[in-house]
C-alpha positions in Angstrom: 48.1 11.2 35.6 44.7 10.6 34.6 45.4 8.5 31.5 48.2 6.3 33.5 45.5 5.5 36.1 42.9 4.6 33.5 45.4 1.9 31.7 46.2 0.7 34.9 42.5 0.1 36.1 42.3 -1.3 32.2 45.0 -3.8 32.9 43.7 -4.8 36.3 40.2 -5.5 34.3 41.8 -7.7 31.7 43.7 -9.6 34.0 40.8 -10.6 35.9 38.7 -11.5 33.0 41.7 -13.8 31.6 41.9 -15.3 35.0 38.4 -16.4 35.7 37.4 -16.7 31.8 34.5 -14.7 32.1 33.6 -12.4 29.4 30.7 -9.7 30.0 28.0 -9.6 27.9 26.9 -6.4 26.4 24.3 -4.9 28.1 22.3 -4.8 25.0 22.6 -8.5 24.5 21.3 -9.0 28.2 18.0 -7.2 27.5 17.4 -9.3 24.0 15.5 -12.4 25.4 15.2 -15.0 22.5 11.6 -15.4 21.6 9.8 -17.9 19.3 6.2 -17.2 18.1 3.8 -18.5 15.8 1.7 -16.1 13.7 -1.6 -17.4 12.0 -2.6 -15.6 8.7 -6.3 -15.3 7.4 -4.7 -15.3 4.0 -3.2 -17.9 1.5 0.3 -17.8 0.2 -0.8 -17.0 -3.3 -1.7 -13.4 -2.0 1.6 -12.1 -2.2 0.7 -8.8 -0.8 -1.6 -9.7 2.2 0.2 -12.9 3.1 3.4 -11.2 2.0 2.7 -8.4 4.6 3.1 -10.9 7.5 6.4 -12.1 6.0 7.8 -8.5 6.0 6.9 -7.7 9.3 8.5 -11.2 10.8 11.4 -10.3 8.7 11.6 -7.0 10.0 11.1 -8.0 13.8 13.8 -10.5 13.4 16.6 -8.2 12.0 15.8 -5.4 14.3 16.3 -8.0 17.2 19.5 -9.6 15.8 17.2 -12.9 15.1 16.5 -12.8 18.8 12.8 -12.6 18.1 11.6 -15.2 15.7 8.1 -15.2 14.2 6.8 -18.4 12.1 4.1 -17.5 9.4 1.5 -20.0 8.8 -1.1 -19.5 6.0 -4.8 -20.1 6.5 -5.8 -23.7 7.1 -2.1 -24.7 8.1 -2.9 -24.4 12.1 -6.8 -23.0 11.8 -8.7 -21.9 8.9 -8.6 -18.2 8.0 -12.0 -17.2 9.9 -10.7 -18.4 13.2 -7.5 -16.3 13.9 -9.0 -14.6 16.7 -10.0 -17.7 18.6 -6.5 -19.1 17.8 -4.8 -16.1 19.5 -7.4 -16.0 22.3 -6.9 -19.6 23.2 -2.9 -19.2 23.3 -2.7 -21.5 20.2 -0.6 -18.9 18.4 0.9 -15.7 19.7 0.1 -13.5 16.9 -3.1 -13.6 14.5 -2.7 -11.6 10.9 -6.1 -10.8 9.8 -9.1 -8.4 9.0 -11.1 -7.5 12.1 -14.3 -7.2 10.3 -14.1 -11.1 9.5 -15.1 -11.3 13.4 -18.1 -8.8 13.3 -20.3 -12.1 14.1 -18.7 -11.8 17.7 -19.7 -8.3 18.0 -20.2 -5.7 15.1 -17.5 -3.5 16.7 -14.8 -5.8 15.0 -15.7 -4.1 11.7 -14.8 -0.8 12.5 -11.3 -2.2 12.9 -11.4 -2.8 9.0 -13.7 -1.0 7.4 -17.5 0.1 7.3 -19.6 0.9 4.4 -19.3 4.3 3.0 -16.7 5.0 6.0 -13.3 6.3 5.8 -10.7 6.0 2.8 -7.0 4.6 3.2 -5.6 7.7 4.2 -8.5 8.9 6.6 -8.5 5.4 8.1 -4.9 6.0 8.9 -5.2 8.9 10.3 -8.1 8.3 12.4 -6.5 5.2 13.8 -3.3 7.1 14.8 -4.3 10.8 15.5 -8.0 10.3 15.8 -7.9 8.1 19.0 -9.2 5.1 16.7 -6.6 2.8 17.9 -6.8 3.4 21.6 -10.7 2.9 21.5 -10.5 -0.1 19.3 -7.7 -2.0 21.8 -10.0 -1.0 24.7 -12.6 -2.9 23.0 -9.9 -5.6 22.1 -9.1 -6.2 25.7 -12.4 -7.7 26.0 -11.2 -10.6 23.8 -7.7 -10.7 25.4 -6.0 -9.3 22.2 -4.0 -6.2 21.3 -4.5 -4.9 17.7 -1.8 -3.1 15.4 -2.8 -1.8 12.1 -0.2 -3.7 9.6 -1.6 -3.2 6.1 -4.3 -1.8 4.1 -5.6 -2.9 0.8 -6.9 0.9 -0.2 -10.0 0.9 -1.9 -11.5 -2.0 -3.2 -13.9 -3.2 -6.0 -17.3 -4.1 -6.5 -16.7 -7.7 -7.0 -17.7 -10.4 -9.9 -21.0 -11.5 -10.8 -22.2 -13.8 -13.2 -25.1 -11.7 -14.7 -25.0 -8.0 -15.0 -26.4 -5.7 -12.3 -28.3 -2.9 -13.4 -31.1 -2.2 -10.8 -31.6 -3.1 -7.0 -34.0 -5.7 -8.2 -31.5 -7.4 -10.0 -29.6 -8.0 -6.4 -32.7 -9.7 -5.1 -32.0 -13.5 -4.2 -28.1 -12.9 -5.1 -26.1 -15.3 -3.2 -23.1 -12.9 -2.7 -19.7 -13.5 -1.1 -19.1 -10.4 1.1 -17.6 -9.6 4.2 -18.3 -7.6 7.6 -21.1 -5.5 7.9 -21.6 -5.2 4.0 -23.3 -8.2 4.3 -26.0 -6.9 6.7 -26.4 -3.9 4.2 -26.7 -6.0 1.4 -29.4 -8.1 2.9 -31.7 -5.1 3.1 -31.2 -5.1 -0.7 -32.4 -8.6 -1.0 -29.0 -10.1 -1.2 -28.4 -13.2 0.7 -24.6 -12.8 1.9 -22.1 -15.3 2.2 -18.8 -15.0 4.5 -16.2 -17.0 3.0 -12.5 -17.0 3.6 -10.2 -16.0 0.6 -8.9 -19.3 -0.2 -12.5 -20.9 -0.6 -13.8 -18.2 -2.6 -13.1 -19.8 -5.8 -14.6 -23.3 -5.5 -17.6 -21.7 -4.0 -18.0 -19.8 -7.3 -17.1 -22.7 -9.5 -19.6 -24.8 -8.0 -22.3 -22.5 -7.8 -22.7 -22.3 -4.2 -22.7 -18.5 -4.8 -23.4 -16.1 -7.7 -20.9 -13.3 -6.9 -18.0 -12.6 -4.9 -16.0 -9.5 -3.9 -12.4 -9.9 -2.8 -9.8 -6.8 -2.9 -9.2 -5.4 -6.2 -7.4 -6.3 -9.6 -4.2 -7.6 -8.5 -5.3 -10.0 -5.9 -8.6 -10.9 -7.9 -6.4 -11.7 -11.0 -4.7 -14.2 -9.0 -7.7 -15.9 -7.9 -9.1 -16.3 -11.3 -12.7 -14.9 -10.6 -13.2 -13.5 -14.2 -13.2 -17.1 -15.6 -16.5 -17.8 -13.8 -18.1 -14.5 -13.5 -16.9 -11.6 -16.0 -18.9 -8.9 -14.8 -16.4 -6.7 -12.7 -18.2 -3.7 -11.0 -16.7 -0.7 -8.9 -16.3 1.1 -6.6 -16.7 -1.3 -3.5 -18.7 0.9 -1.7 -18.5 -1.2 1.4 -14.7 -0.7 1.3 -13.2 2.4 0.9 -10.3 1.2 2.6 -9.4 -2.1 4.4 -7.3 -2.1 7.1 -5.3 -5.4 8.4 -4.5 -6.0 11.7 -1.8 -7.8 13.7 -3.9 -9.1 16.6 -1.2 -10.4 19.7 -2.4 -12.2 22.8 -3.0 -9.4 25.5 -0.6 -11.4 28.0 2.2 -11.9 25.4 1.9 -8.4 24.5 2.2 -7.0 28.1 5.1 -9.5 28.6 7.2 -8.1 25.8 10.3 -5.5 26.6 9.1 -2.2 25.6 11.7 -2.0 23.1 10.4 -5.5 21.7 7.2 -3.6 21.8 8.5 -0.7 19.6 10.1 -2.9 17.2 6.7 -4.8 16.7 4.9 -1.4 16.3 7.7 -0.2 13.9 7.7 -3.4 11.8 3.6 -2.8 11.3 4.0 0.6 10.4 6.5 -0.3 7.9 4.4 -3.1 6.5 1.2 -1.0 6.5 3.0 1.5 4.1 4.6 -1.3 2.0 0.9 -2.8 1.7 -0.7 0.1 0.5 2.4 1.1 -1.9 2.5 -2.2 -3.6 -1.4 -2.2 -4.2 -1.3 1.4 -5.7 1.8 0.1 -7.9 0.0 -3.1 -9.0 -3.5 -2.8 -9.2 -3.3 -0.6 -12.7 -1.5 -3.2 -14.5 -3.7 -5.9 -12.9 -6.9 -3.9 -14.2 -5.6 -3.7 -17.6 -5.1 -7.2 -18.1 -8.0 -8.1 -16.5 -10.2 -6.1 -19.1 -7.9 -7.3 -22.0 -8.7 -10.9 -21.0 -12.7 -10.3 -21.1 -13.5 -8.7 -17.8 -16.4 -6.6 -18.5 -15.7 -3.6 -16.3 -18.9 -1.0 -15.0 -19.7 0.8 -12.4 -22.6 0.3 -10.1 -25.7 2.7 -11.1 -26.5 5.7 -9.2 -30.0 3.8 -8.2 -27.8 1.0 -6.5 -25.5 3.3 -4.8 -28.3 5.3 -3.1 -30.2 2.4 -2.1 -27.1 1.1 -0.7 -26.0 4.4 1.3 -29.6 4.4 2.9 -29.5 0.8 4.0 -26.1 1.2 5.5 -27.7 4.2 7.3 -30.4 2.0 8.7 -28.0 -0.8 9.8 -26.1 1.7 11.9 -29.0 3.6 13.4 -30.0 0.0 14.5 -26.6 -1.0 15.7 -25.9 2.2 17.7 -29.5 1.7 19.7 -28.4 -1.5 21.1 -24.6 -1.8 21.1 -23.2 0.9 23.1 -19.5 0.1 22.6 -20.3 0.1 18.5 -22.1 3.5 18.9 -18.9 4.9 20.7 -16.5 4.0 18.4 -18.6 4.5 15.3 -19.4 7.9 16.4 -16.0 8.8 16.8 -15.2 7.4 13.2 -17.8 9.4 11.6 -17.1 12.4 13.0 -13.8 12.2 11.6 -15.0 11.5 8.5 -17.1 14.5 8.5 -14.0 16.7 8.9 -11.8 14.7 6.2 -14.6 14.7 3.6 -14.7 18.5 3.7 -10.6 18.9 3.6 -10.4 16.1 0.9 -13.3 18.0 -1.4 -11.0 21.4 -1.1 -7.7 20.0 -2.4 -7.5 16.0 -2.7 -10.3 15.5 -4.9 -10.1 18.8 -6.7 -6.8 17.8 -7.8 -7.7 14.0 -8.6 -10.7 15.0 -10.8 -8.6 17.8 -12.7 -6.0 14.7 -13.4 -8.7 12.4 -14.2 -10.2 14.9 -17.0 -6.7 15.1 -18.6 -6.2 11.5 -18.7 -9.7 11.2 -20.1 -8.7 14.0 -22.7 -5.6 11.9 -23.7 -3.2 14.6 -22.6 -1.2 12.4 -20.1 
């Protein structure tokens, strides 16, 4: 009896549909609004990992929404210059900006903490602080003041110390040097006598070529090789103590973010998480091969001296003392990050570093 009743009702429903010509849309289709957004990146198309991260992000969002949510990508300079991404999102020129938060530390030094600060966290520690240490929530409380919502969507891993026309052995060798360097590291370098220059990625090579700067740091071997710095400044230093990691963010206009359906927000978050993992993995896979090619091509690979490292560490702590004394927001986020760093360094000393150092010794002894 129940089966006959079900079939009868189904027949009535089908007849009604045929009579009216109406076909009810699936509930999920009705909840998938069509959106067309624009994303401006701080990075040139030649950087297939950084710029490529934005492309990957947009592709995932489109596929997860059956192409209902389309995001068109624009490289640095196509809509606005690379260092004006936050402004473009704030004023509604674009819905999303793909950038490094520390490019905008001139607005407020707290922006630097969204990417990295000198002698800060490494890549895994940064991801842990953002997701489990309250970092993301604290930063977004800050970003609200600029009408943006930030989600981590990439990390370059620990970076190199840059390309120099001349060899750098002592702190005195740094004095008067015009050095392209981003974020708060410029403030630290200034204490060591450097003249810091903040220049977007696509503009670094011309500045170096014309002699407008004497040295430049960018990312690491894979991206540095693409930009050709070794042709002009062959001395390649490590480590980039100012960038033990470098988190990349998607900055979404706050009103646009709040207006997104919750399932679209979840898709955007998932796409950012995938892009974050992919970016790190790609750099880890590509940097070793690129470093070998650079050295084979004449790059002079060498470490910063202990004296420079010690002087930089001291200068960095002086900068932080100055900033925390006058900027309460910076102080709050910075102290959270540094407390997290303390525990992370202790843990890494026990297991991670011990293992890595052992494997490094095996490699040096030609056992690998």
